mmJSON file of the N, C-alpha and C atoms, coordinates in Angstrom:
{"data_MODEL":{"atom_site":{
"group_PDB":["ATOM","ATOM","ATOM","ATOM","ATOM","ATOM","ATOM","ATOM","ATOM","ATOM","ATOM","ATOM","ATOM","ATOM","ATOM","ATOM","ATOM","ATOM","ATOM","ATOM","ATOM","ATOM","ATOM","ATOM","ATOM","ATOM","ATOM","ATOM","ATOM","ATOM","ATOM","ATOM","ATOM","ATOM","ATOM","ATOM","ATOM","ATOM","ATOM","ATOM","ATOM","ATOM","ATOM","ATOM","ATOM","ATOM","ATOM","ATOM","ATOM","ATOM","ATOM","ATOM","ATOM","ATOM","ATOM","ATOM","ATOM","ATOM","ATOM","ATOM","ATOM","ATOM","ATOM","ATOM","ATOM","ATOM","ATOM","ATOM","ATOM","ATOM","ATOM","ATOM","ATOM","ATOM","ATOM","ATOM","ATOM","ATOM","ATOM","ATOM","ATOM","ATOM","ATOM","ATOM","ATOM","ATOM","ATOM","ATOM","ATOM","ATOM","ATOM","ATOM","ATOM","ATOM","ATOM","ATOM","ATOM","ATOM","ATOM","ATOM","ATOM","ATOM","ATOM","ATOM","ATOM","ATOM","ATOM","ATOM","ATOM","ATOM","ATOM","ATOM","ATOM","ATOM","ATOM","ATOM","ATOM","ATOM","ATOM","ATOM","ATOM","ATOM","ATOM","ATOM","ATOM","ATOM","ATOM","ATOM","ATOM","ATOM","ATOM","ATOM","ATOM","ATOM","ATOM","ATOM","ATOM","ATOM","ATOM","ATOM","ATOM","ATOM","ATOM","ATOM","ATOM","ATOM","ATOM","ATOM","ATOM","ATOM","ATOM","ATOM","ATOM","ATOM","ATOM","ATOM","ATOM","ATOM","ATOM","ATOM","ATOM","ATOM","ATOM","ATOM","ATOM","ATOM","ATOM","ATOM","ATOM","ATOM","ATOM","ATOM","ATOM","ATOM","ATOM","ATOM","ATOM","ATOM","ATOM","ATOM","ATOM","ATOM","ATOM","ATOM","ATOM","ATOM","ATOM","ATOM","ATOM","ATOM","ATOM","ATOM","ATOM","ATOM","ATOM","ATOM","ATOM","ATOM","ATOM","ATOM","ATOM","ATOM","ATOM","ATOM","ATOM","ATOM","ATOM","ATOM","ATOM","ATOM","ATOM","ATOM","ATOM","ATOM","ATOM","ATOM","ATOM","ATOM","ATOM","ATOM","ATOM","ATOM","ATOM","ATOM","ATOM","ATOM","ATOM","ATOM","ATOM","ATOM","ATOM","ATOM","ATOM","ATOM","ATOM","ATOM","ATOM","ATOM","ATOM","ATOM"],
"id":[1,2,3,4,5,6,7,8,9,10,11,12,13,14,15,16,17,18,19,20,21,22,23,24,25,26,27,28,29,30,31,32,33,34,35,36,37,38,39,40,41,42,43,44,45,46,47,48,49,50,51,52,53,54,55,56,57,58,59,60,61,62,63,64,65,66,67,68,69,70,71,72,73,74,75,76,77,78,79,80,81,82,83,84,85,86,87,88,89,90,91,92,93,94,95,96,97,98,99,100,101,102,103,104,105,106,107,108,109,110,111,112,113,114,115,116,117,118,119,120,121,122,123,124,125,126,127,128,129,130,131,132,133,134,135,136,137,138,139,140,141,142,143,144,145,146,147,148,149,150,151,152,153,154,155,156,157,158,159,160,161,162,163,164,165,166,167,168,169,170,171,172,173,174,175,176,177,178,179,180,181,182,183,184,185,186,187,188,189,190,191,192,193,194,195,196,197,198,199,200,201,202,203,204,205,206,207,208,209,210,211,212,213,214,215,216,217,218,219,220,221,222,223,224,225,226,227,228,229,230,231,232,233,234,235,236,237,238,239,240],
"type_symbol":["N","C","C","N","C","C","N","C","C","N","C","C","N","C","C","N","C","C","N","C","C","N","C","C","N","C","C","N","C","C","N","C","C","N","C","C","N","C","C","N","C","C","N","C","C","N","C","C","N","C","C","N","C","C","N","C","C","N","C","C","N","C","C","N","C","C","N","C","C","N","C","C","N","C","C","N","C","C","N","C","C","N","C","C","N","C","C","N","C","C","N","C","C","N","C","C","N","C","C","N","C","C","N","C","C","N","C","C","N","C","C","N","C","C","N","C","C","N","C","C","N","C","C","N","C","C","N","C","C","N","C","C","N","C","C","N","C","C","N","C","C","N","C","C","N","C","C","N","C","C","N","C","C","N","C","C","N","C","C","N","C","C","N","C","C","N","C","C","N","C","C","N","C","C","N","C","C","N","C","C","N","C","C","N","C","C","N","C","C","N","C","C","N","C","C","N","C","C","N","C","C","N","C","C","N","C","C","N","C","C","N","C","C","N","C","C","N","C","C","N","C","C","N","C","C","N","C","C","N","C","C","N","C","C","N","C","C","N","C","C"],
"label_atom_id":["N","CA","C","N","CA","C","N","CA","C","N","CA","C","N","CA","C","N","CA","C","N","CA","C","N","CA","C","N","CA","C","N","CA","C","N","CA","C","N","CA","C","N","CA","C","N","CA","C","N","CA","C","N","CA","C","N","CA","C","N","CA","C","N","CA","C","N","CA","C","N","CA","C","N","CA","C","N","CA","C","N","CA","C","N","CA","C","N","CA","C","N","CA","C","N","CA","C","N","CA","C","N","CA","C","N","CA","C","N","CA","C","N","CA","C","N","CA","C","N","CA","C","N","CA","C","N","CA","C","N","CA","C","N","CA","C","N","CA","C","N","CA","C","N","CA","C","N","CA","C","N","CA","C","N","CA","C","N","CA","C","N","CA","C","N","CA","C","N","CA","C","N","CA","C","N","CA","C","N","CA","C","N","CA","C","N","CA","C","N","CA","C","N","CA","C","N","CA","C","N","CA","C","N","CA","C","N","CA","C","N","CA","C","N","CA","C","N","CA","C","N","CA","C","N","CA","C","N","CA","C","N","CA","C","N","CA","C","N","CA","C","N","CA","C","N","CA","C","N","CA","C","N","CA","C","N","CA","C","N","CA","C","N","CA","C","N","CA","C","N","CA","C","N","CA","C","N","CA","C"],
"label_alt_id":[null,null,null,null,null,null,null,null,null,null,null,null,null,null,null,null,null,null,null,null,null,null,null,null,null,null,null,null,null,null,null,null,null,null,null,null,null,null,null,null,null,null,null,null,null,null,null,null,null,null,null,null,null,null,null,null,null,null,null,null,null,null,null,null,null,null,null,null,null,null,null,null,null,null,null,null,null,null,null,null,null,null,null,null,null,null,null,null,null,null,null,null,null,null,null,null,null,null,null,null,null,null,null,null,null,null,null,null,null,null,null,null,null,null,null,null,null,null,null,null,null,null,null,null,null,null,null,null,null,null,null,null,null,null,null,null,null,null,null,null,null,null,null,null,null,null,null,null,null,null,null,null,null,null,null,null,null,null,null,null,null,null,null,null,null,null,null,null,null,null,null,null,null,null,null,null,null,null,null,null,null,null,null,null,null,null,null,null,null,null,null,null,null,null,null,null,null,null,null,null,null,null,null,null,null,null,null,null,null,null,null,null,null,null,null,null,null,null,null,null,null,null,null,null,null,null,null,null,null,null,null,null,null,null,null,null,null,null,null,null],
"label_comp_id":["MET","MET","MET","LYS","LYS","LYS","MET","MET","MET","PRO","PRO","PRO","SER","SER","SER","PHE","PHE","PHE","LEU","LEU","LEU","SER","SER","SER","ASN","ASN","ASN","LEU","LEU","LEU","ALA","ALA","ALA","ASN","ASN","ASN","ARG","ARG","ARG","ASP","ASP","ASP","GLU","GLU","GLU","TRP","TRP","TRP","VAL","VAL","VAL","ILE","ILE","ILE","GLN","GLN","GLN","GLU","GLU","GLU","LEU","LEU","LEU","GLY","GLY","GLY","LYS","LYS","LYS","LEU","LEU","LEU","PRO","PRO","PRO","ASN","ASN","ASN","GLY","GLY","GLY","SER","SER","SER","THR","THR","THR","LEU","LEU","LEU","LEU","LEU","LEU","ASP","ASP","ASP","ALA","ALA","ALA","GLY","GLY","GLY","ALA","ALA","ALA","GLY","GLY","GLY","GLU","GLU","GLU","CYS","CYS","CYS","ARG","ARG","ARG","TYR","TYR","TYR","LYS","LYS","LYS","PRO","PRO","PRO","TYR","TYR","TYR","CYS","CYS","CYS","ARG","ARG","ARG","ASN","ASN","ASN","LEU","LEU","LEU","VAL","VAL","VAL","TYR","TYR","TYR","THR","THR","THR","SER","SER","SER","GLN","GLN","GLN","ASP","ASP","ASP","PHE","PHE","PHE","GLY","GLY","GLY","ARG","ARG","ARG","TYR","TYR","TYR","ASP","ASP","ASP","GLY","GLY","GLY","GLN","GLN","GLN","GLY","GLY","GLY","ASN","ASN","ASN","GLU","GLU","GLU","LYS","LYS","LYS","GLY","GLY","GLY","MET","MET","MET","GLN","GLN","GLN","MET","MET","MET","GLY","GLY","GLY","SER","SER","SER","TRP","TRP","TRP","ASP","ASP","ASP","ASN","ASN","ASN","SER","SER","SER","LYS","LYS","LYS","LEU","LEU","LEU","ASP","ASP","ASP","VAL","VAL","VAL","ILE","ILE","ILE","SER","SER","SER"],
"label_asym_id":["A","A","A","A","A","A","A","A","A","A","A","A","A","A","A","A","A","A","A","A","A","A","A","A","A","A","A","A","A","A","A","A","A","A","A","A","A","A","A","A","A","A","A","A","A","A","A","A","A","A","A","A","A","A","A","A","A","A","A","A","A","A","A","A","A","A","A","A","A","A","A","A","A","A","A","A","A","A","A","A","A","A","A","A","A","A","A","A","A","A","A","A","A","A","A","A","A","A","A","A","A","A","A","A","A","A","A","A","A","A","A","A","A","A","A","A","A","A","A","A","A","A","A","A","A","A","A","A","A","A","A","A","A","A","A","A","A","A","A","A","A","A","A","A","A","A","A","A","A","A","A","A","A","A","A","A","A","A","A","A","A","A","A","A","A","A","A","A","A","A","A","A","A","A","A","A","A","A","A","A","A","A","A","A","A","A","A","A","A","A","A","A","A","A","A","A","A","A","A","A","A","A","A","A","A","A","A","A","A","A","A","A","A","A","A","A","A","A","A","A","A","A","A","A","A","A","A","A","A","A","A","A","A","A","A","A","A","A","A","A"],
"label_entity_id":["1","1","1","1","1","1","1","1","1","1","1","1","1","1","1","1","1","1","1","1","1","1","1","1","1","1","1","1","1","1","1","1","1","1","1","1","1","1","1","1","1","1","1","1","1","1","1","1","1","1","1","1","1","1","1","1","1","1","1","1","1","1","1","1","1","1","1","1","1","1","1","1","1","1","1","1","1","1","1","1","1","1","1","1","1","1","1","1","1","1","1","1","1","1","1","1","1","1","1","1","1","1","1","1","1","1","1","1","1","1","1","1","1","1","1","1","1","1","1","1","1","1","1","1","1","1","1","1","1","1","1","1","1","1","1","1","1","1","1","1","1","1","1","1","1","1","1","1","1","1","1","1","1","1","1","1","1","1","1","1","1","1","1","1","1","1","1","1","1","1","1","1","1","1","1","1","1","1","1","1","1","1","1","1","1","1","1","1","1","1","1","1","1","1","1","1","1","1","1","1","1","1","1","1","1","1","1","1","1","1","1","1","1","1","1","1","1","1","1","1","1","1","1","1","1","1","1","1","1","1","1","1","1","1","1","1","1","1","1","1"],
"label_seq_id":[1,1,1,2,2,2,3,3,3,4,4,4,5,5,5,6,6,6,7,7,7,8,8,8,9,9,9,10,10,10,11,11,11,12,12,12,13,13,13,14,14,14,15,15,15,16,16,16,17,17,17,18,18,18,19,19,19,20,20,20,21,21,21,22,22,22,23,23,23,24,24,24,25,25,25,26,26,26,27,27,27,28,28,28,29,29,29,30,30,30,31,31,31,32,32,32,33,33,33,34,34,34,35,35,35,36,36,36,37,37,37,38,38,38,39,39,39,40,40,40,41,41,41,42,42,42,43,43,43,44,44,44,45,45,45,46,46,46,47,47,47,48,48,48,49,49,49,50,50,50,51,51,51,52,52,52,53,53,53,54,54,54,55,55,55,56,56,56,57,57,57,58,58,58,59,59,59,60,60,60,61,61,61,62,62,62,63,63,63,64,64,64,65,65,65,66,66,66,67,67,67,68,68,68,69,69,69,70,70,70,71,71,71,72,72,72,73,73,73,74,74,74,75,75,75,76,76,76,77,77,77,78,78,78,79,79,79,80,80,80],
"pdbx_PDB_ins_code":[null,null,null,null,null,null,null,null,null,null,null,null,null,null,null,null,null,null,null,null,null,null,null,null,null,null,null,null,null,null,null,null,null,null,null,null,null,null,null,null,null,null,null,null,null,null,null,null,null,null,null,null,null,null,null,null,null,null,null,null,null,null,null,null,null,null,null,null,null,null,null,null,null,null,null,null,null,null,null,null,null,null,null,null,null,null,null,null,null,null,null,null,null,null,null,null,null,null,null,null,null,null,null,null,null,null,null,null,null,null,null,null,null,null,null,null,null,null,null,null,null,null,null,null,null,null,null,null,null,null,null,null,null,null,null,null,null,null,null,null,null,null,null,null,null,null,null,null,null,null,null,null,null,null,null,null,null,null,null,null,null,null,null,null,null,null,null,null,null,null,null,null,null,null,null,null,null,null,null,null,null,null,null,null,null,null,null,null,null,null,null,null,null,null,null,null,null,null,null,null,null,null,null,null,null,null,null,null,null,null,null,null,null,null,null,null,null,null,null,null,null,null,null,null,null,null,null,null,null,null,null,null,null,null,null,null,null,null,null,null],
"Cartn_x":[-19.587,-18.87,-18.394,-18.313,-17.626,-15.931,-15.726,-14.17,-13.809,-12.453,-12.009,-11.254,-11.444,-11.526,-10.127,-9.178,-7.679,-7.892,-8.672,-8.899,-9.631,-10.586,-11.82,-11.019,-10.248,-8.835,-8.522,-7.447,-6.993,-7.681,-8.533,-9.255,-9.835,-9.977,-10.858,-9.539,-8.478,-7.458,-7.087,-6.696,-6.535,-6.884,-8.4,-9.596,-8.958,-9.467,-8.951,-7.199,-6.278,-5.086,-5.277,-5.852,-5.776,-6.943,-8.107,-8.985,-8.225,-7.053,-6.568,-5.242,-5.236,-3.912,-4.273,-5.807,-6.226,-6.724,-6.627,-7.207,-5.748,-4.194,-3.199,-3.254,-2.984,-2.777,-1.383,-1.587,-0.577,0.152,1.436,2.812,3.36,2.43,2.759,3.982,4.602,5.93,5.174,5.783,5.216,6.074,6.562,7.256,6.449,6.91,6.297,7.319,7.381,8.348,7.545,8.622,7.873,7.082,7.87,6.997,7.159,7.972,7.45,8.04,7.437,7.537,6.901,6.65,5.981,4.353,3.728,2.553,1.764,1.744,0.761,1.941,2.439,3.066,2.653,1.574,0.74,-0.129,-0.441,-1.673,-1.004,0.509,1.378,1.758,1.412,2.035,1.753,0.845,0.959,1.507,2.102,3.053,4.387,5.66,7.103,6.833,7.048,7.128,8.519,8.653,9.885,9.696,10.432,10.073,11.295,10.829,12.079,11.013,12.075,12.265,13.744,13.537,15.012,14.977,14.39,14.725,15.587,14.925,15.625,14.681,12.968,12.226,12.986,12.999,13.888,12.249,11.159,9.83,9.859,11.097,10.882,9.814,10.077,9.915,10.035,8.977,9.545,9.095,7.922,6.824,5.73,5.444,4.404,3.121,2.571,1.392,1.749,1.859,1.457,2.994,4.043,5.224,4.644,5.721,5.626,6.634,7.65,8.33,9.104,9.342,10.034,9.867,10.7,10.462,11.416,10.714,11.682,11.868,13.331,13.229,14.062,14.159,15.0,14.31,13.452,11.857,12.517,13.092,13.248,14.089,13.512,14.387,15.286,14.999,16.069,15.509,17.121,16.653,17.96,17.377,18.244,17.858],
"Cartn_y":[-8.225,-8.938,-9.267,-11.721,-12.099,-11.424,-11.319,-11.574,-13.151,-12.819,-14.176,-14.889,-16.321,-16.869,-16.516,-16.408,-16.271,-15.018,-13.885,-12.322,-12.847,-13.496,-13.932,-14.046,-15.562,-15.765,-15.024,-14.048,-13.434,-12.357,-11.808,-11.165,-11.752,-12.949,-13.588,-14.029,-14.317,-14.477,-13.102,-12.177,-10.848,-10.19,-10.376,-10.276,-11.191,-12.455,-13.011,-12.965,-12.747,-12.701,-10.668,-10.081,-8.636,-9.146,-10.054,-9.6,-10.398,-11.657,-12.732,-11.406,-10.911,-9.829,-9.231,-8.444,-7.345,-8.206,-9.474,-10.345,-10.204,-10.231,-10.097,-9.158,-9.703,-8.655,-7.605,-6.898,-5.107,-6.056,-5.789,-5.99,-7.311,-7.921,-10.065,-9.534,-10.626,-10.585,-11.752,-10.733,-11.762,-11.964,-12.952,-13.427,-13.645,-12.852,-13.267,-13.769,-15.416,-16.59,-16.309,-16.115,-15.834,-14.448,-13.204,-12.134,-11.993,-12.121,-11.462,-10.028,-9.15,-7.441,-7.191,-7.675,-7.121,-6.991,-7.698,-7.268,-6.959,-7.903,-7.436,-6.804,-6.081,-5.085,-3.902,-3.172,-2.013,-2.545,-3.918,-4.345,-4.504,-4.606,-4.957,-3.991,-2.695,-1.799,-1.8,-2.769,-2.543,-3.945,-4.501,-5.287,-5.677,-6.272,-6.755,-7.336,-6.91,-7.07,-7.81,-9.189,-9.129,-9.91,-9.847,-10.118,-10.908,-12.296,-13.222,-13.551,-13.517,-14.352,-14.971,-15.776,-16.813,-15.097,-14.388,-13.404,-13.899,-15.026,-15.795,-15.019,-14.535,-14.134,-13.262,-12.949,-11.818,-10.858,-11.265,-10.977,-11.34,-12.074,-12.87,-14.184,-14.646,-16.298,-17.068,-17.896,-18.899,-18.168,-17.228,-16.902,-17.944,-18.561,-19.655,-19.308,-18.274,-17.872,-16.059,-15.864,-14.353,-13.616,-13.095,-12.724,-11.328,-10.904,-9.848,-8.427,-8.809,-8.023,-7.388,-6.977,-6.525,-6.987,-7.333,-7.612,-7.061,-6.212,-5.461,-6.308,-6.688,-7.589,-6.328,-4.941,-4.001,-4.393,-4.407,-4.259,-5.47,-6.325,-7.806,-7.775,-7.561,-7.589,-8.864,-10.012,-11.634,-11.577,-12.114,-12.592,-13.929,-15.245,-16.211,-17.742],
"Cartn_z":[-6.33,-6.194,-5.108,-5.349,-4.092,-3.905,-2.56,-2.633,-2.226,-2.703,-3.341,-1.736,-1.485,-0.518,-0.041,-0.474,0.253,1.105,0.22,1.396,2.197,2.029,3.097,4.207,3.924,4.881,5.71,5.0,5.785,6.918,6.074,6.785,8.091,8.31,9.248,10.111,10.042,10.629,11.195,10.221,11.299,11.906,12.359,13.404,14.454,14.306,15.042,16.034,15.063,15.833,16.926,16.202,16.664,18.643,17.724,18.865,20.527,20.107,21.123,21.759,20.988,21.505,22.272,21.939,22.838,24.232,24.269,25.603,26.867,25.526,27.075,28.082,28.879,30.377,29.743,30.005,29.831,30.613,29.68,30.254,30.104,29.586,29.231,28.144,27.814,26.579,25.535,24.871,23.646,23.129,22.42,21.306,19.82,18.907,17.754,16.714,17.105,15.932,14.529,13.835,12.476,11.943,12.739,12.407,10.987,10.214,8.971,9.198,8.453,8.381,9.553,10.776,12.14,12.056,11.03,10.929,12.115,13.219,14.227,15.365,15.249,16.172,16.432,15.904,16.549,16.943,17.298,18.083,19.446,19.596,20.68,21.625,21.363,22.481,23.664,24.262,25.572,26.44,25.055,25.672,25.561,26.028,25.79,24.714,23.6,21.867,21.533,21.282,20.405,18.912,18.004,16.955,16.686,15.713,15.717,14.237,13.467,12.416,11.779,10.742,9.584,9.048,8.319,7.781,6.391,5.609,4.135,3.093,3.582,2.206,2.099,0.322,0.03,-1.266,-0.708,-1.751,-2.778,-3.926,-4.627,-4.858,-4.499,-4.501,-5.631,-6.344,-7.35,-8.592,-8.251,-9.789,-9.443,-8.528,-8.269,-7.071,-7.578,-6.417,-5.903,-5.024,-4.366,-3.944,-4.59,-4.53,-4.042,-3.264,-2.074,-3.718,-4.312,-4.759,-3.888,-2.772,-1.599,-0.707,0.484,2.017,2.86,3.936,4.601,6.02,6.192,7.295,8.809,8.648,9.817,10.469,10.53,11.933,13.045,12.714,13.363,14.392,15.868,16.46,16.949,16.426,16.146,14.933,14.217,12.834,13.26,13.315,13.685,12.475],
"occupancy":[1.0,1.0,1.0,1.0,1.0,1.0,1.0,1.0,1.0,1.0,1.0,1.0,1.0,1.0,1.0,1.0,1.0,1.0,1.0,1.0,1.0,1.0,1.0,1.0,1.0,1.0,1.0,1.0,1.0,1.0,1.0,1.0,1.0,1.0,1.0,1.0,1.0,1.0,1.0,1.0,1.0,1.0,1.0,1.0,1.0,1.0,1.0,1.0,1.0,1.0,1.0,1.0,1.0,1.0,1.0,1.0,1.0,1.0,1.0,1.0,1.0,1.0,1.0,1.0,1.0,1.0,1.0,1.0,1.0,1.0,1.0,1.0,1.0,1.0,1.0,1.0,1.0,1.0,1.0,1.0,1.0,1.0,1.0,1.0,1.0,1.0,1.0,1.0,1.0,1.0,1.0,1.0,1.0,1.0,1.0,1.0,1.0,1.0,1.0,1.0,1.0,1.0,1.0,1.0,1.0,1.0,1.0,1.0,1.0,1.0,1.0,1.0,1.0,1.0,1.0,1.0,1.0,1.0,1.0,1.0,1.0,1.0,1.0,1.0,1.0,1.0,1.0,1.0,1.0,1.0,1.0,1.0,1.0,1.0,1.0,1.0,1.0,1.0,1.0,1.0,1.0,1.0,1.0,1.0,1.0,1.0,1.0,1.0,1.0,1.0,1.0,1.0,1.0,1.0,1.0,1.0,1.0,1.0,1.0,1.0,1.0,1.0,1.0,1.0,1.0,1.0,1.0,1.0,1.0,1.0,1.0,1.0,1.0,1.0,1.0,1.0,1.0,1.0,1.0,1.0,1.0,1.0,1.0,1.0,1.0,1.0,1.0,1.0,1.0,1.0,1.0,1.0,1.0,1.0,1.0,1.0,1.0,1.0,1.0,1.0,1.0,1.0,1.0,1.0,1.0,1.0,1.0,1.0,1.0,1.0,1.0,1.0,1.0,1.0,1.0,1.0,1.0,1.0,1.0,1.0,1.0,1.0,1.0,1.0,1.0,1.0,1.0,1.0,1.0,1.0,1.0,1.0,1.0,1.0,1.0,1.0,1.0,1.0,1.0,1.0],
"B_iso_or_equiv":[0.0,0.0,0.0,0.0,0.0,0.0,0.0,0.0,0.0,0.0,0.0,0.0,0.0,0.0,0.0,0.0,0.0,0.0,0.0,0.0,0.0,0.0,0.0,0.0,0.0,0.0,0.0,0.0,0.0,0.0,0.0,0.0,0.0,0.0,0.0,0.0,0.0,0.0,0.0,0.0,0.0,0.0,0.0,0.0,0.0,0.0,0.0,0.0,0.0,0.0,0.0,0.0,0.0,0.0,0.0,0.0,0.0,0.0,0.0,0.0,0.0,0.0,0.0,0.0,0.0,0.0,0.0,0.0,0.0,0.0,0.0,0.0,0.0,0.0,0.0,0.0,0.0,0.0,0.0,0.0,0.0,0.0,0.0,0.0,0.0,0.0,0.0,0.0,0.0,0.0,0.0,0.0,0.0,0.0,0.0,0.0,0.0,0.0,0.0,0.0,0.0,0.0,0.0,0.0,0.0,0.0,0.0,0.0,0.0,0.0,0.0,0.0,0.0,0.0,0.0,0.0,0.0,0.0,0.0,0.0,0.0,0.0,0.0,0.0,0.0,0.0,0.0,0.0,0.0,0.0,0.0,0.0,0.0,0.0,0.0,0.0,0.0,0.0,0.0,0.0,0.0,0.0,0.0,0.0,0.0,0.0,0.0,0.0,0.0,0.0,0.0,0.0,0.0,0.0,0.0,0.0,0.0,0.0,0.0,0.0,0.0,0.0,0.0,0.0,0.0,0.0,0.0,0.0,0.0,0.0,0.0,0.0,0.0,0.0,0.0,0.0,0.0,0.0,0.0,0.0,0.0,0.0,0.0,0.0,0.0,0.0,0.0,0.0,0.0,0.0,0.0,0.0,0.0,0.0,0.0,0.0,0.0,0.0,0.0,0.0,0.0,0.0,0.0,0.0,0.0,0.0,0.0,0.0,0.0,0.0,0.0,0.0,0.0,0.0,0.0,0.0,0.0,0.0,0.0,0.0,0.0,0.0,0.0,0.0,0.0,0.0,0.0,0.0,0.0,0.0,0.0,0.0,0.0,0.0,0.0,0.0,0.0,0.0,0.0,0.0],
"pdbx_formal_charge":[null,null,null,null,null,null,null,null,null,null,null,null,null,null,null,null,null,null,null,null,null,null,null,null,null,null,null,null,null,null,null,null,null,null,null,null,null,null,null,null,null,null,null,null,null,null,null,null,null,null,null,null,null,null,null,null,null,null,null,null,null,null,null,null,null,null,null,null,null,null,null,null,null,null,null,null,null,null,null,null,null,null,null,null,null,null,null,null,null,null,null,null,null,null,null,null,null,null,null,null,null,null,null,null,null,null,null,null,null,null,null,null,null,null,null,null,null,null,null,null,null,null,null,null,null,null,null,null,null,null,null,null,null,null,null,null,null,null,null,null,null,null,null,null,null,null,null,null,null,null,null,null,null,null,null,null,null,null,null,null,null,null,null,null,null,null,null,null,null,null,null,null,null,null,null,null,null,null,null,null,null,null,null,null,null,null,null,null,null,null,null,null,null,null,null,null,null,null,null,null,null,null,null,null,null,null,null,null,null,null,null,null,null,null,null,null,null,null,null,null,null,null,null,null,null,null,null,null,null,null,null,null,null,null,null,null,null,null,null,null],
"auth_seq_id":[1,1,1,2,2,2,3,3,3,4,4,4,5,5,5,6,6,6,7,7,7,8,8,8,9,9,9,10,10,10,11,11,11,12,12,12,13,13,13,14,14,14,15,15,15,16,16,16,17,17,17,18,18,18,19,19,19,20,20,20,21,21,21,22,22,22,23,23,23,24,24,24,25,25,25,26,26,26,27,27,27,28,28,28,29,29,29,30,30,30,31,31,31,32,32,32,33,33,33,34,34,34,35,35,35,36,36,36,37,37,37,38,38,38,39,39,39,40,40,40,41,41,41,42,42,42,43,43,43,44,44,44,45,45,45,46,46,46,47,47,47,48,48,48,49,49,49,50,50,50,51,51,51,52,52,52,53,53,53,54,54,54,55,55,55,56,56,56,57,57,57,58,58,58,59,59,59,60,60,60,61,61,61,62,62,62,63,63,63,64,64,64,65,65,65,66,66,66,67,67,67,68,68,68,69,69,69,70,70,70,71,71,71,72,72,72,73,73,73,74,74,74,75,75,75,76,76,76,77,77,77,78,78,78,79,79,79,80,80,80],
"auth_comp_id":["MET","MET","MET","LYS","LYS","LYS","MET","MET","MET","PRO","PRO","PRO","SER","SER","SER","PHE","PHE","PHE","LEU","LEU","LEU","SER","SER","SER","ASN","ASN","ASN","LEU","LEU","LEU","ALA","ALA","ALA","ASN","ASN","ASN","ARG","ARG","ARG","ASP","ASP","ASP","GLU","GLU","GLU","TRP","TRP","TRP","VAL","VAL","VAL","ILE","ILE","ILE","GLN","GLN","GLN","GLU","GLU","GLU","LEU","LEU","LEU","GLY","GLY","GLY","LYS","LYS","LYS","LEU","LEU","LEU","PRO","PRO","PRO","ASN","ASN","ASN","GLY","GLY","GLY","SER","SER","SER","THR","THR","THR","LEU","LEU","LEU","LEU","LEU","LEU","ASP","ASP","ASP","ALA","ALA","ALA","GLY","GLY","GLY","ALA","ALA","ALA","GLY","GLY","GLY","GLU","GLU","GLU","CYS","CYS","CYS","ARG","ARG","ARG","TYR","TYR","TYR","LYS","LYS","LYS","PRO","PRO","PRO","TYR","TYR","TYR","CYS","CYS","CYS","ARG","ARG","ARG","ASN","ASN","ASN","LEU","LEU","LEU","VAL","VAL","VAL","TYR","TYR","TYR","THR","THR","THR","SER","SER","SER","GLN","GLN","GLN","ASP","ASP","ASP","PHE","PHE","PHE","GLY","GLY","GLY","ARG","ARG","ARG","TYR","TYR","TYR","ASP","ASP","ASP","GLY","GLY","GLY","GLN","GLN","GLN","GLY","GLY","GLY","ASN","ASN","ASN","GLU","GLU","GLU","LYS","LYS","LYS","GLY","GLY","GLY","MET","MET","MET","GLN","GLN","GLN","MET","MET","MET","GLY","GLY","GLY","SER","SER","SER","TRP","TRP","TRP","ASP","ASP","ASP","ASN","ASN","ASN","SER","SER","SER","LYS","LYS","LYS","LEU","LEU","LEU","ASP","ASP","ASP","VAL","VAL","VAL","ILE","ILE","ILE","SER","SER","SER"],
"auth_asym_id":["A","A","A","A","A","A","A","A","A","A","A","A","A","A","A","A","A","A","A","A","A","A","A","A","A","A","A","A","A","A","A","A","A","A","A","A","A","A","A","A","A","A","A","A","A","A","A","A","A","A","A","A","A","A","A","A","A","A","A","A","A","A","A","A","A","A","A","A","A","A","A","A","A","A","A","A","A","A","A","A","A","A","A","A","A","A","A","A","A","A","A","A","A","A","A","A","A","A","A","A","A","A","A","A","A","A","A","A","A","A","A","A","A","A","A","A","A","A","A","A","A","A","A","A","A","A","A","A","A","A","A","A","A","A","A","A","A","A","A","A","A","A","A","A","A","A","A","A","A","A","A","A","A","A","A","A","A","A","A","A","A","A","A","A","A","A","A","A","A","A","A","A","A","A","A","A","A","A","A","A","A","A","A","A","A","A","A","A","A","A","A","A","A","A","A","A","A","A","A","A","A","A","A","A","A","A","A","A","A","A","A","A","A","A","A","A","A","A","A","A","A","A","A","A","A","A","A","A","A","A","A","A","A","A","A","A","A","A","A","A"],
"auth_atom_id":["N","CA","C","N","CA","C","N","CA","C","N","CA","C","N","CA","C","N","CA","C","N","CA","C","N","CA","C","N","CA","C","N","CA","C","N","CA","C","N","CA","C","N","CA","C","N","CA","C","N","CA","C","N","CA","C","N","CA","C","N","CA","C","N","CA","C","N","CA","C","N","CA","C","N","CA","C","N","CA","C","N","CA","C","N","CA","C","N","CA","C","N","CA","C","N","CA","C","N","CA","C","N","CA","C","N","CA","C","N","CA","C","N","CA","C","N","CA","C","N","CA","C","N","CA","C","N","CA","C","N","CA","C","N","CA","C","N","CA","C","N","CA","C","N","CA","C","N","CA","C","N","CA","C","N","CA","C","N","CA","C","N","CA","C","N","CA","C","N","CA","C","N","CA","C","N","CA","C","N","CA","C","N","CA","C","N","CA","C","N","CA","C","N","CA","C","N","CA","C","N","CA","C","N","CA","C","N","CA","C","N","CA","C","N","CA","C","N","CA","C","N","CA","C","N","CA","C","N","CA","C","N","CA","C","N","CA","C","N","CA","C","N","CA","C","N","CA","C","N","CA","C","N","CA","C","N","CA","C","N","CA","C","N","CA","C","N","CA","C","N","CA","C","N","CA","C","N","CA","C"],
"pdbx_PDB_model_num":[1,1,1,1,1,1,1,1,1,1,1,1,1,1,1,1,1,1,1,1,1,1,1,1,1,1,1,1,1,1,1,1,1,1,1,1,1,1,1,1,1,1,1,1,1,1,1,1,1,1,1,1,1,1,1,1,1,1,1,1,1,1,1,1,1,1,1,1,1,1,1,1,1,1,1,1,1,1,1,1,1,1,1,1,1,1,1,1,1,1,1,1,1,1,1,1,1,1,1,1,1,1,1,1,1,1,1,1,1,1,1,1,1,1,1,1,1,1,1,1,1,1,1,1,1,1,1,1,1,1,1,1,1,1,1,1,1,1,1,1,1,1,1,1,1,1,1,1,1,1,1,1,1,1,1,1,1,1,1,1,1,1,1,1,1,1,1,1,1,1,1,1,1,1,1,1,1,1,1,1,1,1,1,1,1,1,1,1,1,1,1,1,1,1,1,1,1,1,1,1,1,1,1,1,1,1,1,1,1,1,1,1,1,1,1,1,1,1,1,1,1,1,1,1,1,1,1,1,1,1,1,1,1,1,1,1,1,1,1,1]
}}}
């Protein structure tokens, strides 16, 4: 069974982001702008990580696409 293209794109993006994060020198400062639920924070333990998001998405959406149902903004460092 072939993987839907949006899942393949997501997997490729995740792999690339994680690989690039691993190239940053220890102690580097990283601002994760548009961090959402801080998806990549676990890969930034060696960095000075700050997450920012507008915090307006509630997971409900407009019922036209893939909505999450709920969304957790509690881990964000900056909501602006």
